[in-house]
KOLLOTI-212093 format. One record per residue (C-alpha): x, y, z; residue in one letter. Coordinates in steps of 0.1 Angstrom, whole numbers, padded with zeros to 4 digits, always signed. Each point is the difference from the previous one (the first is absolute). Layout:
N
XYZa;...
This chain:
514
-1758-1147-3372m;+0033-0014-0011v;-0015-0033-0009m;-0028+0017-0021e;+0027+0018-0019e;+0019-0033-0006a;-0032-0016-0013k;-0006+0029-0024r;+0035-0003-0012l;-0005-0038-0006h;-0032+0007-0019a;+0017+0027-0022r;+0029-0024-0008l;-0024-0028-0010l;-0020+0023-0023r;+0033+0011-0017r;+0011-0037-0002g;+0031+0009+0019e;+0014-0026+0025r;+0025+0020+0020r;+0000-0020+0032l;+0027+0017+0021q;-0016+0035+0006p;-0034-0015+0005l;+0012-0027+0025l;+0020+0026+0020l;-0031+0022+0002r;-0022-0029+0013v;+0027-0010+0025l;+0001+0036+0013a;-0037-0001+0005a;+0004-0032+0020g;-0024-0022-0019d;+0021-0032+0000l;-0027-0023-0014r;-0005+0023-0030y;+0038+0002-0005a;+0003-0038-0001a;-0029-0003-0025l;+0016+0027-0021l;+0033-0017-0001l;-0016-0033-0009e;-0020+0016-0028s;+0033+0007-0019f;+0011-0033-0016p;+0037-0007-0003s;-0004-0001-0038s;-0011+0036-0002s;+0021+0028-0014s;+0005+0013+0036s;+0001-0031+0022p;+0003+0003+0038p;+0036+0003+0010s;+0018-0014+0031a;+0003+0034+0017p;-0038+0006-0004l;-0007-0034+0015h;+0023+0008+0029n;-0017+0034+0006r;-0033-0019+0003l;+0015-0028+0021l;+0015+0026+0024h;-0034+0017+0004a;-0018-0033+0005l;+0027-0013+0025a;-0002+0032+0020s;-0037-0003+0003a;+0001-0038+0006r;-0025-0002-0028h;-0014-0035-0010p;+0008+0007-0037l;+0037-0001+0007l;+0003-0037-0007l;-0020+0001-0033p;+0021+0029-0013v;+0032-0017+0010f;-0011-0032-0018s;-0007+0019-0032r;+0034+0017+0001a;+0015-0035+0004h;-0018-0012-0031r;+0011+0030-0020l;+0036-0005+0012r;+0000+0035+0016l;+0012-0010+0034l;+0031+0019+0014a;+0017-0002+0034p;-0022+0029+0012l;-0031-0020-0009s;+0010-0028+0024f;+0010+0025+0027t;-0034+0015-0001l;-0018-0033+0002l;+0021-0013+0029f;-0004+0032+0019s;-0038-0002-0004a;-0002-0037+0008s;+0019+0005+0033a;-0033+0008+0017s;-0026-0012-0024a;-0023-0031-0002s;+0010-0036-0001s;-0009-0002-0037s;+0024+0028-0009s;+0026-0016+0022t;-0002-0032-0020r;+0002+0021-0032f;+0031+0018+0013a;+0017-0033+0007v;-0007-0010-0036c;+0013+0035-0010a;+0032-0008+0018h;+0004-0030-0023a;-0007+0022-0030l;+0026+0025+0012l;+0027-0027+0003i;-0010-0014-0034k;+0002+0035-0016s;+0035+0005+0011g;-0008+0035+0014h;+0008-0010+0036f;+0035-0012-0008a;+0009+0027-0025s;-0016+0032+0014a;+0017+0000+0034g;-0029+0023+0011d;+0001+0006+0037p;-0037+0011+0001f;-0011-0032-0017l;+0021-0021+0024a;-0013+0019+0030s;-0036-0003-0013a;+0003-0038-0005l;+0016-0006+0034v;-0027+0022+0016s;-0027-0019-0018f;+0010-0033+0014y;+0008+0014+0034a;-0033+0018+0005k;-0019-0031-0011n;+0019-0018+0028r;+0019-0022-0025l;+0032+0007+0018l;+0019-0030-0014a;-0007+0011-0035e;+0009+0036+0009a;+0034-0012+0013r;+0006-0022-0031r;-0005+0030-0023v;+0022+0021+0023f;+0028-0026-0001d;-0002-0003-0038e;+0004+0037-0006l;+0034+0009-0016p;-0001+0034+0017r;-0019+0011+0031r;-0005+0036+0009d;-0015+0014+0032a;-0036-0001-0013a;+0002-0038-0005v;+0016-0005+0034y;-0026+0021+0016n;-0029-0019-0017a;+0012-0033+0015l;+0009+0016+0033l;-0034+0015+0004s;-0016-0033-0008a;+0020-0018+0026y;-0007+0026+0026a;-0038+0001-0007r;-0001-0038+0000g;+0016-0003+0034g;+0032-0016-0013l;+0021+0023+0021i;+0031-0023-0001d;+0000+0000-0038a;-0006+0037-0001a;+0029+0007+0024e;+0024-0022-0021k;-0010+0017-0032l;+0003+0034+0016f;+0035-0007+0011e;+0009-0012-0035e;-0013+0032-0017m;+0029+0020-0015p;-0020+0032+0001d;-0027+0006+0026k;-0023+0029-0005n;-0031+0014+0018l;-0023-0026-0014v;+0023-0028+0013s;+0002+0015+0036w;-0037+0006+0000t;-0008-0036-0010a;+0021-0012+0030m;-0015+0024+0025v;-0035-0008-0012s;+0006-0037-0001g;+0013-0001+0036y;-0029+0022+0012a;-0027-0021-0018q;+0015-0032+0014n;+0001+0011+0036g;+0038+0006+0001m;-0004+0035+0013h;+0034+0003+0016e;+0017-0009-0033k;-0022+0024-0018a;+0011+0029+0022v;+0037-0010-0001q;-0001-0003-0038t;-0017+0034-0003f;+0026+0016+0022l;+0028-0016-0020e;-0015+0012-0032m;-0007+0036+0012w;+0030+0007+0023e;+0028-0023-0012k;-0007-0002-0038e;-0016+0035-0003g;-0029-0012-0021v;-0030+0023+0004r;-0033-0018+0007p;-0031+0006-0020n;-0037-0003+0008e;+0000-0038-0002l;+0031-0003+0022t;-0015+0023+0026v;-0034-0017+0000s;+0018-0034+0004s;+0023+0009+0029v;-0026+0019+0021l;-0019-0032+0009p;+0032-0016+0010a;+0008+0030+0022c;-0035-0004+0016a;+0006-0037+0006a;+0033+0005+0019v;-0010+0033+0016g;+0026+0020-0018a;-0018+0034+0003m;+0032+0020-0001e;+0009-0014-0034l;-0037+0004-0010g;+0002+0038+0008r;+0032+0003-0019k;-0016-0017-0030v;-0030+0024+0003e;+0023+0031+0000r;+0017-0014-0032y;-0034-0008-0016a;-0014+0035+0008r;+0031+0016-0015g;-0003-0020-0032k;-0038+0005-0003g;-0006-0038+0004l;-0030+0006+0024l;-0020+0008-0031k;+0000-0037-0005n;-0029-0014+0020l;+0018-0033+0006y;+0028+0018+0017v;-0024+0022+0021a;-0021-0030+0011n;+0032-0020+0009a;+0011+0029+0022l;-0034+0001+0018v;+0004-0037+0006e;+0036+0003+0012m;-0007+0027+0025y;-0031-0018+0013a;+0018-0033+0005k;+0029+0018+0017c;-0024+0016+0025g;+0001+0035-0013s;-0037+0008-0005i;+0009+0037-0003r;+0024-0007-0029g;-0026-0023-0018a;-0027+0027+0004w;+0022+0027-0014k;+0008-0020-0031v;-0037-0011-0004f;-0011+0037+0002q;+0026+0009-0026g;-0014-0025-0025i;-0032+0021-0001g;-0024-0007-0028q;+0022-0026-0015r;-0008-0025+0028r;-0010-0035-0012d;-0016-0027+0020l;+0035-0013+0011c;+0007+0035+0015s;-0033-0001+0020w;+0005-0036+0011n;+0036+0006+0012s;-0011+0030+0022m;-0031-0017+0014i;+0020-0031+0008m;+0027+0021+0016a;-0025+0017+0023f;-0017-0033+0009a;+0032-0020+0007v;+0012+0028+0024h;-0032+0001+0019g;-0012+0033-0015l;-0034-0015-0007w;-0019+0034-0001r;+0024+0014-0026e;-0004-0032-0021a;-0037+0001+0000l;-0001+0038-0008v;+0024-0007-0029l;-0023-0028-0012f;-0029+0024+0000h;+0021+0025-0021k;+0008-0028-0024l;-0037-0007-0005r;-0008+0037-0004m;+0028+0002-0027a;-0019-0026-0020g;+0027-0026+0003v;-0012-0036+0001k;+0016-0019+0029p;+0015-0035-0005d;+0007-0029+0024g;+0031+0017+0014i;-0020+0031+0008t;-0026-0020+0019l;+0028-0020+0018l;+0014+0033+0012g;-0033+0014+0013v;-0010-0032+0017i;+0035+0000+0017l;-0007+0035+0011a;-0033-0012+0016c;+0020-0027+0017t;+0023+0025+0016h;-0029+0023+0009g;-0021-0029+0015g;-0028+0009-0025l;-0016-0034-0003v;-0033+0011-0016d;+0018+0023-0025e;+0024-0028-0009g;-0028-0025-0006k;-0019+0026-0021l;+0031+0006-0022l;+0007-0037-0003f;-0036-0007-0011n;+0001+0029-0024s;+0028-0015-0020m;-0023-0022-0021r;-0032+0021+0003e;+0013+0035-0007e;+0034-0004-0016f;-0003-0034-0018g;+0031-0013+0017l;+0005-0036+0011k;+0016-0001+0035p;+0034-0017+0000r;+0016-0020+0027i;+0017+0031+0013e;-0033+0017+0006h;-0013-0030+0019y;+0032+0001+0021g;-0005+0036+0008c;-0036-0006+0010m;+0010-0029+0023v;+0025+0024+0016d;-0027+0027+0004l;-0024-0024+0016l;+0026-0017+0021g;+0013+0032+0015r;-0035+0009+0009a;-0004-0033+0018g;-0025-0014-0025l;+0019-0032-0003l;-0030-0023-0008k;-0010+0024-0028e;+0036+0000-0013a;+0000-0038+0000e;-0034+0000-0018g;+0015+0023-0027l;+0030-0024-0004i;-0022-0031-0003v;-0022+0016-0027n;+0028+0014-0021m;-0003-0009-0037p;+0038-0008-0001v;+0021-0022+0023e;+0013+0021+0030p;+0038+0003+0000d;+0024+0004+0029a;-0005+0038+0001v;-0037-0005+0007i;+0005-0026+0028w;+0029+0021+0013g;-0023+0030+0004a;-0025-0021+0019l;+0028-0014+0022l;+0012+0035+0008g;-0035+0010+0010a;-0003-0031+0022c;+0033+0009+0017s;-0013+0035+0008f;-0033-0012+0013h;+0011-0033+0015g;-0023-0023-0020n;+0016-0034+0004i;-0027-0019-0020e;+0004+0020-0033l;+0038+0003+0006a;+0003-0038-0001e;-0021-0002-0033i;+0022+0027-0016a;+0033-0016+0010v;-0012-0034-0013d;-0007+0016-0034k;+0033+0019+0001l;+0020-0031+0007m;-0014-0015-0032h;+0006+0031-0020l;+0035+0008+0013e;+0013-0029+0021p;+0035+0015+0003q;-0012+0033+0016n;+0002-0009+0037t;-0008+0036+0010a;-0037-0009-0001n;+0006-0026+0027l;+0019+0025+0021v;-0031+0024-0002i;-0023-0029+0010l;+0023-0008+0029s;-0002+0037+0011n;-0038-0002-0002i;+0000-0031+0022y;+0023+0017+0025a;-0021+0032+0002s;-0031-0022+0008c;+0019-0021+0025g;-0001-0033-0020k;+0035-0012+0008w;-0006-0035-0013d;-0007+0015-0034g;+0032+0020+0003v;+0019-0032+0007a;-0016-0018-0029q;+0009+0028-0025v;+0036+0002+0012w;+0004-0038-0004k;-0012+0004-0035l;+0024+0028-0006l;+0029-0021+0012r;-0010-0028-0024e;+0000+0026-0028k;+0034+0012+0011d;-0013+0036+0004h;+0027+0026-0005k;-0006+0037+0000k;+0011+0018-0031s;+0028+0024+0005a;-0012+0036+0000g;+0017+0027-0021y;-0003+0037-0006s;+0009+0026-0026f;+0016+0033+0007i;+0004+0027-0026e;+0031+0022+0002l;+0012+0025-0026d;-0023-0015-0026g;+0012-0036+0006r;-0018-0029+0016m;+0017-0021+0028h;-0014-0033+0010k;+0006-0014+0035f;-0009-0035+0013l;-0002-0011+0036v;+0037-0005+0012e;+0011+0008-0035d;+0037+0003-0010k;-0004+0002-0038s;+0000+0039-0001h;+0034+0014-0010p;+0000+0023+0030r;-0015-0025+0025f;+0029+0006+0025e;-0008+0037+0002e;-0037-0008+0003v;+0006-0023+0030y;+0024+0024+0016e;-0026+0028-0002t;-0027-0023+0014l;+0023-0010+0029d;+0006+0037+0007s;-0038+0008+0000i;-0007-0030+0022t;+0027+0011+0025l;-0014+0036+0001i;-0035-0013+0005m;+0012-0022+0029k;+0018+0030+0016l;-0031+0022-0003i;-0021-0027+0015n;+0025-0004+0029l;+0000+0038+0006e;-0038+0000+0001n;-0001-0029+0025s;+0025+0019+0023e;-0021+0032-0002e;-0032-0020+0009e;+0019-0017+0029g;
């Protein structure tokens, strides 16, 4: 309707011989027809009585950039030829090119040269332009160029710092991110969130939790949806459910659970921390807003915790709701079949991946099937599945077969699995220890002796175990015979007291029995 009115206005102006561009272009932009708007702007030559102005070009550039429209580059080129480029024009181009195609990336690099040549970059001191340029290089993984632009800036505000900081964190350059973070004169929510997210995405979950707590409790910075959805996976990884609950209370109070990413992250956190009840409560609260990630998280939660009936019922509900499952969904339901010992159902689901859902089984699905068949004692069938896999089996696949051989005492296949594993992960001597245990359970002591001789040659050392304990929302890590904790003396005194009490109780029980 709006576009039809714009076309009628255009026709009326043409009949009258009027060339009033601004009201017409604004009407077309409001209608959302960007191609028509670009053609309209081009139809007005610069020699006309009412030539296109720089602000009009920027209005069109803004609309094209927001839509990631392919006409952005031609319109930008025309503005350059007409000498209508302003700092805002470059800002819009760099913002759009940060996640566009390789051709527009090359164009943006050329535009950077034009920007320097025009003198806008040196004279404007525009923080938005500087931030857009740093972000452009950073998001295209040209971090050296991003840093060079950053270092050449006469003034750097928080937005420019955050652009480079986020790029370092996303790119896994955590040391560089930490150094830049410490140098920042003014840290804001975006800065803290970049660090929390960077730590979490790069597997440094303890640091993610510590940084979040420092931000929230020490600095008093209130987290937003992105911060919350970044810290919750870290809470899940280290088992910090108490902190996760605290974050949930805050999120509910601020209305952040309306954000599906936050809600899904909460389901995942509770599931991985072992609270199926908590995960189910959040899942039910999502209601009709559930996406496939919500369903997958809950199905996987049930399956991992051995609640195979619940997982399969939920899968049926997913199908009834008209949601198309993906590879993660099928992995969850096959895992549920594994825990339930449902071999035929698991095979049926595995075979239906291609036939019914058009999904190509990944190596994780094969690993789950090997585990399913192995637990059921169908070791030869499991081996056949491995041999006929379309991809090369990895250590997880052979490890699943070795675990089944250990349970069922199959020496022949165990030796084959260990031989494969020693080629795939030669430093993992745990596989040899499992083989030794299989030999011992079958009375093959010469085999045990051979394995332990090999272990001595490999200088087998057992890795030190450690555990996490959450207390008052903080995580405490303890190694075996550890003295690194600031209160280790109190810990050992308490352990000695408990040991003494246990010995006294044992002595009293022995006397009563005597």
